[in-house]
KEKE-3310 file (N, C-alpha, C; in steps of 0.2 Angstrom, whole numbers, plus 5000, padded with zeros to 4 digits):
npx = (4910:4903:4900:4900:4903:4896:4887:4878:4875:4863:4852:4845:4837:4826:4817:4809:4796:4796:4791:4786:4794:4801:4802:4793:4780:4777:4776:4765:4756:4754:4749:4738:4731:4729:4722:4710:4707:4706:4694:4686:4670:4666:4668:4680:4700:4706:4720:4734:4745:4763:4777:4788:4796:4810:4825:4836:4839:4836:4849:4843:4829:4830:4835:4833:4818:4813:4815:4827:4842:4855:4868:4865:4869:4868:4868:4883:4896:4900:4888:4880:4876:4882:4880:4884:4886:4874:4864:4860:4858:4843:4842:4830:4812:4803:4808:4799:4788:4784:4784:4774:4763:4762:4757:4745:4741:4734:4734:4743:4755:4773:4783:4801:4817:4832:4846:4862:4876:4884:4888:4896:4886:4875:4863:4864:4864:4870:4860:4842:4825:4811:4794:4784:4770:4757:4744:4733:4722:4709:4698:4687:4687:4691:4684:4669:4659:4657:4662:4673:4691:4708:4717:4729:4723:4730:4747:4758:4773:4782:4785:4774:4775:4765:4760:4760:4764:4755:4743:4730:4725:4715:4714:4726:4726:4716:4720:4732:4725:4719:4731:4739:4730:4729:4740:4744:4734:4739:4753:4746:4739:4751:4759:4749:4735:4739:4749:4762:4764:4770:4772:4784:4791:4798:4810:4809:4816:4805:4793:4781:4772:4781:4784:4788:4784:4787:4788:4787:4795:4803:4804:4812:4812:4807:4809:4799:4792:4793:4784:4773:4765:4764:4776:4768:4777:4780:4769:4763:4771:4768:4755:4745:4737:4726:4727:4730:4742:4745:4762:4771:4786:4794:4803:4807:4814:4818:4805:4803:4813:4810:4797:4798:4808:4821:4839:4849:4852:4858:4853:4842:4844:4849:4851:4845:4838:4833:4831:4821:4811:4805:4794:4778:4765:4754:4758:4758:4761:4774:4777:4792:4808:4817:4834:4845:4858:4870:4885:4904:4912:4926:4938:4948:4960:4964:4978:4982:4992:4983:4983:4979:4969:4957:4951:4938:4926:4916:4920:4930:4921:4914:4924:4927:4916:4915:4925:4923:4910:4893:4901:4905:4902:4903:4911:4922:4929:4943:4955:4963:4975:4985:5000:5012:5022:5024:5012:5003:4989:4983:4974:4965:4955:4943:4937:4924:4921:4908:4900:4883:4877:4887:4903:4916:4933:4951:4959:4952:4946:4958:4964:4953:4954:4967:4967:4957:4968:4976:4968:4967:4980:4982:4970:4969:4980:4987)
npy = (4867:4882:4887:4894:4892:4902:4909:4897:4897:4904:4898:4894:4905:4912:4925:4930:4923:4929:4935:4950:4955:4967:4961:4951:4955:4964:4954:4949:4957:4958:4945:4945:4955:4948:4939:4945:4950:4940:4928:4911:4901:4897:4908:4908:4912:4913:4911:4901:4900:4899:4897:4889:4881:4872:4881:4873:4867:4859:4860:4858:4863:4877:4884:4875:4872:4886:4891:4896:4899:4888:4897:4908:4922:4921:4907:4907:4902:4912:4920:4914:4901:4886:4869:4857:4847:4845:4851:4866:4883:4891:4903:4912:4913:4909:4898:4887:4885:4876:4864:4866:4871:4857:4849:4853:4866:4881:4894:4905:4911:4912:4911:4916:4914:4918:4917:4925:4929:4944:4961:4972:4983:4997:4990:4978:4961:4944:4936:4937:4939:4934:4937:4928:4924:4915:4914:4905:4903:4895:4892:4892:4899:4912:4917:4924:4921:4907:4903:4911:4908:4902:4897:4897:4891:4888:4892:4906:4906:4915:4929:4939:4957:4958:4947:4929:4918:4907:4910:4918:4933:4941:4933:4936:4947:4951:4944:4953:4965:4961:4957:4969:4977:4971:4972:4986:4988:4984:4989:5002:4998:4997:5008:5017:5028:5037:5036:5038:5028:5018:5009:4997:4992:4975:4961:4944:4928:4917:4922:4931:4943:4954:4966:4979:4984:5002:5014:5030:5036:5045:5056:5049:5036:5019:5003:4990:4977:4963:4956:4946:4938:4921:4908:4898:4884:4881:4880:4869:4859:4855:4850:4860:4862:4869:4882:4898:4909:4921:4929:4935:4943:4948:4959:4959:4964:4975:4983:4984:4992:5003:5007:5008:5015:5010:5011:5003:4988:4978:4977:4971:4959:4960:4955:4963:4970:4984:4988:4977:4979:4990:4988:4979:4970:4979:4991:5006:5006:5013:5019:5028:5022:5021:5026:5017:5019:5028:5022:5026:5023:5014:5015:5003:5001:4989:4982:4974:4964:4954:4936:4932:4931:4927:4929:4933:4947:4944:4932:4938:4947:4939:4932:4941:4944:4933:4931:4946:4948:4953:4966:4972:4985:4991:4987:4994:4997:5005:5009:5004:4997:4992:4986:4994:4986:4972:4969:4964:4965:4976:4979:4991:4988:4998:4994:4997:4997:4995:4991:4989:4988:4994:5003:5000:4996:5002:4994:4982:4981:4980:4968:4960:4964:4960:4947:4945:4948:4938:4927:4929:4930:4915:4908:4913:4916:4927)
npz = (4980:4983:4995:5011:5027:5034:5025:5025:5039:5037:5034:5043:5051:5046:5046:5041:5045:5056:5072:5075:5066:5054:5041:5041:5046:5031:5025:5030:5028:5013:5011:5019:5010:4998:5002:5005:4992:4984:4981:4987:4982:4992:5000:5006:5007:4991:4986:4990:5003:5004:5014:5021:5011:5007:5005:4999:4983:4967:4954:4942:4945:4948:4937:4924:4925:4923:4912:4908:4899:4897:4895:4904:4913:4925:4930:4934:4944:4950:4952:4959:4973:4975:4980:4978:4961:4958:4966:4974:4984:4983:4970:4969:4973:4965:4958:4963:4957:4947:4954:4964:4955:4947:4959:4960:4963:4960:4962:4971:4983:4987:4998:5006:5008:4999:4990:4983:4975:4977:4978:4989:5001:5009:5003:4997:5000:5003:5007:5005:5004:4995:4988:4978:4966:4960:4947:4939:4925:4917:4904:4907:4920:4914:4905:4902:4892:4880:4869:4867:4866:4875:4868:4853:4836:4827:4828:4827:4819:4825:4835:4844:4852:4860:4865:4867:4854:4854:4861:4862:4858:4866:4877:4883:4883:4894:4906:4907:4912:4924:4930:4931:4938:4950:4956:4955:4966:4977:4979:4982:4991:5001:5001:5001:4994:4987:4980:4966:4951:4937:4923:4916:4901:4902:4902:4904:4906:4910:4909:4896:4887:4899:4914:4923:4938:4943:4957:4963:4974:4987:4977:4967:4955:4959:4956:4960:4958:4947:4934:4924:4909:4911:4903:4891:4889:4902:4910:4903:4904:4917:4915:4912:4897:4891:4895:4904:4914:4927:4933:4947:4957:4969:4981:4998:5007:5000:4998:5011:5017:5010:5016:5030:5031:5034:5033:5031:5023:5033:5046:5044:5050:5063:5080:5089:5103:5103:5089:5085:5093:5089:5081:5075:5072:5072:5068:5058:5042:5034:5046:5052:5054:5070:5072:5082:5085:5080:5076:5075:5057:5051:5041:5030:5020:5006:4996:4982:4972:4956:4953:4942:4926:4929:4941:4953:4957:4966:4972:4980:4988:4995:5004:5012:5018:5024:5034:5040:5043:5047:5052:5042:5032:5020:5005:4993:4976:4975:4968:4954:4943:4929:4928:4915:4909:4913:4912:4923:4935:4948:4961:4973:4987:4997:5012:5021:5039:5051:5065:5070:5083:5091:5097:5086:5089:5083:5082:5085:5072:5064:5066:5061:5048:5045:5045:5033:5022:5025:5022:5009:5002:5005:4999:4987:4981:4979)
capx = (4905:4907:4895:4904:4899:4893:4880:4875:4871:4858:4847:4839:4836:4819:4818:4803:4792:4798:4786:4786:4799:4797:4800:4786:4776:4777:4775:4758:4752:4754:4746:4731:4729:4726:4717:4704:4705:4703:4690:4682:4663:4664:4671:4688:4705:4707:4727:4738:4753:4769:4783:4792:4799:4816:4830:4840:4834:4841:4851:4837:4824:4832:4836:4828:4811:4810:4818:4833:4846:4861:4873:4864:4875:4864:4870:4890:4897:4901:4883:4874:4877:4881:4883:4888:4884:4865:4860:4862:4853:4840:4844:4824:4807:4801:4810:4795:4782:4783:4783:4767:4758:4760:4754:4738:4739:4734:4733:4749:4761:4779:4789:4807:4825:4834:4853:4865:4883:4885:4893:4893:4885:4869:4855:4865:4866:4871:4853:4837:4818:4807:4787:4783:4765:4755:4738:4730:4716:4706:4694:4680:4687:4694:4679:4659:4656:4660:4664:4681:4697:4713:4725:4726:4723:4737:4749:4762:4781:4787:4781:4772:4777:4759:4758:4764:4759:4750:4738:4724:4726:4711:4715:4732:4724:4711:4724:4736:4722:4720:4737:4742:4726:4729:4748:4742:4730:4743:4756:4742:4739:4756:4761:4744:4732:4740:4758:4761:4767:4771:4774:4789:4791:4805:4811:4810:4815:4798:4787:4779:4774:4784:4784:4792:4781:4788:4785:4787:4797:4805:4805:4814:4807:4810:4807:4796:4791:4793:4778:4772:4762:4769:4776:4765:4781:4780:4761:4763:4776:4765:4750:4739:4737:4723:4728:4735:4743:4752:4766:4776:4789:4796:4809:4804:4818:4816:4799:4803:4818:4806:4789:4799:4814:4828:4845:4855:4851:4860:4848:4835:4847:4850:4844:4846:4830:4832:4828:4816:4807:4801:4790:4774:4760:4749:4760:4755:4767:4776:4781:4800:4812:4822:4841:4846:4863:4874:4892:4908:4916:4933:4939:4954:4962:4968:4979:4986:4991:4979:4986:4979:4961:4952:4949:4931:4926:4911:4925:4933:4917:4911:4929:4926:4909:4914:4929:4920:4903:4889:4904:4907:4897:4904:4917:4923:4935:4946:4959:4964:4980:4988:5007:5013:5027:5023:5004:5000:4985:4985:4968:4964:4948:4942:4934:4923:4918:4903:4897:4878:4876:4893:4908:4922:4940:4954:4963:4947:4945:4965:4962:4949:4958:4974:4965:4955:4974:4979:4967:4966:4986:4982:4965:4967:4987:4987)
capy = (4870:4888:4889:4896:4891:4909:4908:4889:4899:4910:4894:4893:4910:4912:4930:4931:4923:4928:4938:4958:4959:4970:4957:4946:4963:4966:4949:4947:4964:4956:4938:4947:4959:4944:4936:4948:4952:4934:4922:4905:4903:4897:4913:4908:4915:4908:4910:4896:4904:4894:4902:4886:4879:4872:4885:4869:4865:4856:4864:4858:4867:4884:4887:4873:4874:4891:4890:4899:4896:4886:4901:4912:4922:4918:4902:4907:4901:4919:4924:4910:4897:4878:4865:4854:4849:4845:4856:4872:4888:4895:4911:4916:4909:4907:4890:4883:4887:4870:4857:4868:4868:4849:4847:4856:4873:4886:4902:4904:4913:4908:4918:4914:4917:4918:4916:4928:4931:4951:4967:4974:4990:4996:4989:4972:4955:4938:4932:4942:4937:4936:4933:4925:4922:4913:4914:4900:4902:4891:4895:4893:4906:4919:4920:4923:4921:4901:4904:4915:4904:4904:4895:4899:4884:4886:4899:4909:4903:4919:4931:4945:4959:4959:4940:4923:4916:4902:4913:4923:4941:4942:4930:4938:4956:4949:4941:4958:4968:4957:4956:4975:4980:4969:4975:4993:4988:4980:4996:5006:4997:4996:5014:5023:5030:5043:5034:5038:5022:5016:5001:4997:4986:4971:4954:4939:4922:4914:4926:4935:4949:4956:4972:4979:4989:5007:5019:5037:5035:5050:5059:5045:5030:5013:4998:4986:4971:4962:4951:4945:4931:4916:4906:4893:4879:4881:4877:4864:4853:4856:4847:4864:4862:4875:4887:4905:4912:4926:4928:4940:4942:4956:4958:4959:4971:4984:4985:4985:4999:5010:5008:5009:5019:5006:5013:4998:4980:4973:4978:4965:4952:4963:4954:4970:4972:4991:4987:4973:4981:4995:4984:4975:4968:4981:4997:5008:5005:5021:5022:5027:5017:5025:5024:5014:5023:5028:5021:5028:5020:5013:5012:5001:4999:4984:4981:4965:4961:4948:4931:4930:4936:4924:4931:4937:4948:4941:4929:4943:4949:4932:4931:4948:4943:4926:4933:4951:4946:4960:4974:4976:4990:4991:4987:4998:4996:5013:5010:4999:4998:4989:4988:4994:4981:4966:4967:4962:4970:4978:4982:4991:4990:5001:4991:5000:4992:4998:4988:4990:4989:4997:5005:4997:5001:5001:4986:4976:4982:4978:4961:4956:4967:4956:4940:4944:4949:4933:4922:4931:4926:4907:4904:4915:4916:4936)
capz = (4983:4985:5001:5016:5033:5037:5022:5029:5045:5038:5033:5051:5053:5045:5049:5035:5048:5065:5076:5076:5063:5049:5034:5042:5043:5024:5022:5031:5024:5006:5010:5020:5002:4992:5005:5004:4986:4980:4987:4982:4980:4998:5005:5008:5003:4985:4986:4997:5004:5007:5017:5022:5007:5009:5001:4995:4976:4963:4948:4935:4947:4950:4930:4918:4926:4922:4905:4910:4895:4898:4894:4905:4919:4932:4933:4934:4951:4954:4953:4962:4977:4971:4986:4973:4954:4956:4971:4976:4987:4977:4969:4968:4976:4958:4958:4966:4954:4944:4958:4966:4950:4946:4963:4958:4965:4952:4964:4977:4986:4989:5001:5007:5008:4993:4990:4977:4977:4976:4979:4998:5002:5011:5001:4995:5004:5000:5008:5004:5004:4990:4987:4972:4966:4952:4945:4932:4923:4913:4898:4912:4925:4913:4900:4904:4883:4881:4863:4867:4868:4877:4864:4846:4835:4822:4831:4821:4821:4826:4843:4845:4857:4865:4866:4866:4848:4857:4864:4859:4861:4870:4884:4886:4887:4900:4911:4909:4914:4930:4936:4934:4942:4957:4958:4957:4971:4982:4980:4985:5000:5005:5002:5001:4988:4983:4975:4959:4948:4932:4921:4911:4898:4903:4899:4908:4903:4910:4905:4891:4889:4906:4916:4930:4942:4947:4960:4965:4982:4987:4972:4963:4952:4963:4956:4966:4956:4941:4933:4917:4906:4912:4898:4891:4888:4909:4912:4898:4907:4924:4913:4909:4891:4888:4902:4905:4919:4928:4940:4950:4961:4972:4986:5005:5010:4997:5001:5020:5018:5008:5021:5035:5031:5037:5030:5029:5023:5038:5052:5045:5053:5070:5085:5095:5104:5100:5082:5084:5098:5088:5077:5079:5067:5071:5067:5051:5038:5033:5052:5050:5058:5073:5074:5088:5087:5075:5078:5068:5054:5052:5033:5029:5013:5003:4990:4979:4963:4954:4951:4933:4924:4931:4949:4951:4963:4971:4977:4987:4992:4998:5009:5015:5022:5029:5039:5043:5044:5048:5054:5035:5029:5011:5000:4985:4972:4977:4963:4950:4941:4925:4924:4908:4906:4915:4911:4928:4936:4956:4964:4979:4990:5002:5016:5028:5044:5056:5070:5071:5089:5096:5093:5085:5090:5078:5086:5083:5064:5060:5066:5055:5040:5044:5044:5027:5020:5024:5018:5001:5001:5005:4995:4978:4979:4977)
cpx = (4908:4904:4898:4900:4895:4888:4876:4869:4864:4851:4842:4836:4828:4815:4808:4797:4792:4794:4789:4794:4798:4797:4795:4780:4773:4773:4765:4752:4749:4748:4738:4726:4725:4721:4709:4701:4702:4699:4686:4674:4662:4665:4677:4693:4706:4716:4729:4744:4759:4774:4787:4794:4806:4821:4835:4836:4840:4844:4845:4830:4824:4832:4832:4822:4809:4813:4822:4838:4853:4868:4869:4868:4873:4867:4879:4892:4899:4895:4879:4879:4876:4884:4887:4885:4878:4861:4864:4856:4850:4841:4836:4818:4805:4802:4804:4788:4779:4780:4774:4762:4756:4756:4747:4736:4738:4733:4738:4753:4765:4782:4794:4814:4829:4843:4858:4870:4883:4888:4890:4890:4878:4862:4859:4869:4865:4865:4846:4830:4815:4801:4786:4775:4763:4749:4736:4723:4716:4701:4686:4681:4688:4687:4672:4656:4661:4664:4672:4686:4704:4720:4722:4728:4729:4744:4755:4769:4785:4781:4780:4775:4772:4758:4760:4760:4756:4743:4736:4724:4721:4712:4720:4730:4719:4716:4730:4732:4722:4725:4739:4736:4728:4736:4748:4740:4735:4749:4753:4740:4744:4758:4756:4741:4734:4747:4757:4766:4767:4775:4779:4791:4797:4804:4815:4812:4808:4792:4786:4773:4777:4785:4788:4787:4786:4786:4788:4791:4803:4809:4810:4810:4811:4806:4805:4794:4792:4788:4776:4767:4766:4769:4773:4769:4780:4773:4761:4765:4774:4757:4743:4741:4734:4722:4732:4735:4749:4755:4770:4779:4792:4800:4806:4807:4818:4811:4799:4807:4814:4800:4792:4807:4822:4834:4849:4852:4852:4855:4843:4838:4849:4847:4843:4840:4828:4829:4822:4810:4800:4794:4784:4768:4756:4751:4758:4763:4767:4780:4789:4803:4817:4827:4842:4852:4867:4882:4897:4911:4924:4934:4947:4955:4966:4970:4983:4986:4988:4984:4987:4972:4956:4948:4943:4929:4922:4916:4929:4928:4914:4917:4930:4920:4910:4919:4926:4914:4899:4894:4906:4902:4897:4910:4918:4928:4937:4950:4961:4969:4984:4994:5009:5018:5024:5015:4999:4994:4984:4976:4967:4957:4948:4937:4930:4918:4914:4900:4888:4874:4882:4899:4915:4928:4946:4959:4958:4947:4953:4966:4958:4952:4964:4971:4962:4960:4974:4974:4966:4973:4984:4977:4966:4975:4990:4993)
cpy = (4877:4892:4889:4893:4896:4911:4902:4892:4903:4905:4893:4898:4911:4918:4933:4929:4925:4936:4945:4961:4961:4968:4954:4951:4964:4959:4947:4951:4961:4949:4940:4951:4953:4941:4939:4950:4946:4929:4917:4906:4901:4905:4914:4909:4909:4907:4906:4900:4898:4898:4895:4880:4878:4877:4881:4866:4863:4861:4865:4864:4875:4888:4883:4873:4877:4893:4895:4895:4894:4891:4908:4915:4922:4911:4901:4905:4907:4924:4920:4904:4891:4874:4859:4854:4848:4849:4862:4876:4891:4902:4914:4909:4905:4899:4886:4883:4880:4866:4861:4865:4860:4847:4849:4861:4876:4893:4901:4909:4910:4914:4913:4918:4915:4919:4919:4931:4939:4956:4966:4981:4990:4992:4980:4967:4950:4935:4937:4935:4938:4933:4935:4924:4920:4912:4912:4901:4896:4893:4896:4899:4913:4922:4919:4919:4913:4899:4908:4909:4907:4904:4897:4892:4883:4892:4898:4906:4907:4923:4936:4950:4959:4952:4935:4922:4909:4904:4918:4930:4943:4938:4934:4945:4955:4948:4947:4962:4967:4959:4965:4978:4977:4971:4983:4992:4987:4984:5001:5005:4998:5004:5020:5025:5032:5042:5034:5032:5023:5011:5003:4991:4981:4964:4949:4932:4917:4917:4931:4937:4951:4963:4971:4985:4994:5012:5024:5036:5040:5055:5055:5039:5024:5008:4993:4978:4969:4955:4950:4938:4925:4910:4899:4885:4878:4877:4869:4857:4851:4852:4852:4865:4869:4879:4894:4908:4916:4925:4933:4939:4949:4954:4962:4965:4976:4986:4987:4992:5005:5012:5011:5012:5018:5008:5008:4990:4975:4972:4973:4958:4953:4958:4959:4971:4979:4992:4984:4977:4989:4995:4980:4975:4973:4990:5000:5008:5011:5023:5023:5025:5022:5023:5022:5019:5024:5029:5024:5022:5021:5010:5009:5000:4993:4982:4977:4966:4954:4943:4929:4933:4933:4926:4936:4940:4949:4935:4932:4945:4944:4932:4936:4947:4938:4928:4939:4951:4954:4967:4977:4980:4991:4990:4989:4996:5006:5013:5004:4999:4992:4991:4987:4989:4974:4964:4964:4968:4972:4982:4984:4993:4993:4997:4995:4996:4998:4994:4992:4992:4990:4998:5001:5001:4998:4994:4980:4975:4979:4971:4957:4958:4961:4948:4938:4944:4941:4926:4923:4928:4918:4905:4907:4917:4924:4938)
cpz = (4983:4989:5007:5023:5035:5033:5025:5035:5045:5036:5039:5054:5054:5047:5046:5040:5056:5067:5075:5071:5058:5041:5035:5042:5036:5022:5023:5028:5018:5007:5013:5013:5000:4995:5004:4998:4983:4985:4982:4985:4988:5002:5007:5004:4998:4983:4993:4997:5008:5010:5020:5020:5008:5003:4997:4989:4973:4957:4943:4938:4946:4942:4924:4919:4925:4916:4904:4904:4899:4899:4899:4912:4924:4936:4932:4942:4953:4954:4958:4967:4976:4979:4983:4965:4952:4961:4973:4980:4982:4976:4968:4971:4969:4957:4959:4961:4952:4949:4961:4962:4948:4951:4963:4962:4959:4955:4971:4978:4987:4992:5006:5006:5004:4994:4983:4980:4976:4978:4987:4999:5007:5010:4997:5001:5002:5001:5009:5005:5000:4991:4980:4971:4958:4952:4938:4930:4917:4908:4904:4916:4922:4908:4903:4896:4882:4872:4863:4869:4870:4871:4857:4842:4830:4823:4827:4824:4824:4833:4843:4852:4864:4867:4864:4860:4849:4859:4861:4864:4865:4877:4886:4888:4894:4906:4913:4912:4922:4934:4936:4939:4949:4959:4960:4965:4978:4982:4983:4991:5005:5005:5001:4994:4983:4977:4970:4958:4941:4928:4915:4909:4899:4899:4904:4906:4904:4912:4897:4887:4896:4908:4922:4931:4945:4951:4961:4972:4982:4983:4967:4962:4954:4960:4960:4964:4950:4940:4924:4916:4906:4904:4897:4891:4896:4911:4910:4900:4914:4923:4911:4903:4889:4895:4900:4912:4921:4933:4941:4954:4963:4978:4992:5007:5006:4999:5010:5021:5016:5014:5028:5038:5034:5031:5029:5029:5030:5044:5052:5050:5060:5074:5091:5097:5103:5094:5082:5088:5095:5082:5079:5073:5066:5069:5060:5049:5035:5038:5049:5056:5062:5074:5080:5091:5080:5076:5073:5063:5055:5044:5032:5021:5011:4998:4987:4972:4962:4953:4943:4932:4926:4938:4948:4958:4969:4975:4982:4990:4997:5006:5013:5021:5026:5034:5044:5046:5044:5049:5048:5032:5021:5009:4993:4983:4971:4969:4958:4944:4936:4923:4917:4906:4906:4914:4918:4931:4944:4956:4971:4981:4995:5006:5022:5033:5048:5059:5071:5077:5095:5093:5093:5087:5084:5078:5082:5074:5062:5061:5062:5049:5039:5041:5036:5021:5020:5021:5010:4999:5000:4999:4987:4976:4975:4981)
residu = (THR:ASN:VAL:ASN:PRO:ARG:ILE:LEU:SER:PHE:LEU:GLU:ARG:ARG:ILE:HIS:VAL:GLN:GLN:HIS:HIS:PRO:LEU:SER:ILE:VAL:ARG:GLN:ARG:ILE:VAL:LYS:TYR:PHE:GLY:GLU:ARG:TYR:ARG:ASN:SER:MET:GLY:ASN:PRO:LEU:PHE:SER:ALA:PHE:ASP:SER:LEU:SER:PRO:ILE:VAL:SER:VAL:ALA:GLN:ASN:PHE:ASP:SER:LEU:LEU:ILE:PRO:ALA:ASP:HIS:PRO:SER:ARG:ASP:LYS:SER:GLU:SER:TYR:TYR:LEU:ASN:LYS:GLU:TYR:MET:LEU:ARG:ALA:HIS:THR:THR:VAL:HIS:GLN:ALA:GLU:LEU:ILE:THR:SER:GLY:GLN:ASN:ASN:PHE:LEU:ILE:VAL:GLY:ASP:VAL:TYR:ARG:ARG:ASP:GLU:ILE:ASN:SER:THR:HIS:TYR:PRO:VAL:PHE:HIS:GLN:LEU:ASP:ALA:VAL:ARG:ILE:HIS:THR:ARG:LYS:THR:LEU:PHE:ASP:GLU:GLU:ASN:LEU:GLN:ILE:MET:VAL:LYS:ASN:PRO:LYS:ASN:TYR:GLU:GLU:PRO:THR:HIS:GLN:SER:CYS:HIS:THR:LEU:GLU:ALA:THR:LYS:LEU:VAL:GLU:ILE:GLU:LEU:LYS:ASP:THR:LEU:VAL:GLY:LEU:VAL:LYS:ASN:LEU:PHE:GLY:ASP:LYS:ILE:LYS:TYR:ARG:TRP:VAL:ASP:GLU:TYR:PHE:PRO:PHE:THR:HIS:PRO:SER:TRP:GLU:LEU:GLU:ILE:LEU:HIS:ARG:ASP:GLN:TRP:MET:GLU:VAL:LEU:GLY:CYS:GLY:ILE:MET:ARG:HIS:ALA:ILE:LEU:GLU:LYS:CYS:GLY:HIS:VAL:ASP:ALA:ILE:GLY:TYR:ALA:PHE:GLY:LEU:GLY:LEU:GLU:ARG:LEU:ALA:MET:ALA:LEU:PHE:GLN:VAL:PRO:ASP:ILE:ARG:LEU:PHE:TRP:SER:ARG:ASP:SER:GLY:PHE:LEU:SER:GLN:PHE:ASN:GLU:ASN:LEU:ALA:LEU:GLY:MET:ALA:TYR:LYS:SER:VAL:SER:VAL:TYR:PRO:GLN:CYS:ALA:ASN:ASP:LEU:SER:PHE:TRP:LEU:PRO:ASP:GLU:THR:PHE:ASP:ALA:ASN:ASP:PHE:TYR:ASP:GLU:VAL:ARG:SER:VAL:GLY:GLY:ASP:ILE:VAL:GLU:GLN:VAL:GLN:LEU:HIS:ASP:LYS:PHE:LYS:HIS:PRO:LYS:SER:GLY:ARG:THR:SER:MET:CYS:PHE:ARG:ILE:THR:TYR:ARG:HIS:MET:GLU:ARG:THR:LEU:THR:GLN:ALA:GLU:VAL:ASN:GLN:VAL:HIS:GLY:LYS:ILE:ALA:GLN:ASN:LEU:VAL:GLU:LYS:PHE:ASN:VAL)
# end
């Protein structure tokens, strides 16, 4: 396993459903949007919402069920958190698509915590939250005219950029139009009708064609979600032979940071009432978060010779987080040197410490910094 006790402690927090939490507010806003946009013949919301699915999943669920290749970088231990050879902490909420479709769900939203090993800065954290959605169409729900088809009778052995070889172009375009119209409506619901947006062609293993939706935020283009037409192989394995569906996924933290102008992703995990008291379910999205206080930074450098070329920076970041917790604001590679004679490599990382709720003393920082250095020697033989 490469999961430490600190990472496991996040499993019980469930901040995405915590009352008055900004992530929960964004989640509720999205669920409400879909509830109002899509209704069944009885007038009830068409989309079911799942926000309590266990983040512990099988490796097959996380990768194989989504057609992610065996050599894909996301499978590496340096990228994902493994409990053992068979189970892991989910790297995305998309992992639950197959089980929900197989259980009979055709229109649903999934919200939950996901876990990835990553760098340390104000926008990255080893735990964050995603919202995924799936909508599946049969021929009856997609076409008014009965003579139109979803599936091609004799599919080509190559794929077009515009659609999967098994799907008719008509079916793909209808679902694409619905998907894009729905998602543009969502970002306008969150950011206002005047928000500027653009579509960018993208690649994902589990959808084709695929796109990212970007919005112009503070004079810069910002990606807010990825989406596409679901790979038919996924639907077929779940029992949907004559069907077509769309899927999309987005990060709640990314949206909440933009909507509320939250400057540091660590704040979402704060228990400080000064932070949480600023939010409630009735507030207007776009309200700027007011900083509780700005405490000074302390920066210490840490240099060491690498034992060999197998050293992975994400192992180092995990160890820093495990010891320093949320007082670690950022870790940057400050310098790298390769000795011309020995061939050994030396690295110098600058670790920036800052507490979110009080001023840190240099003595406190030195103690944590020393413990990190000690653990590096013991665990990585640096």
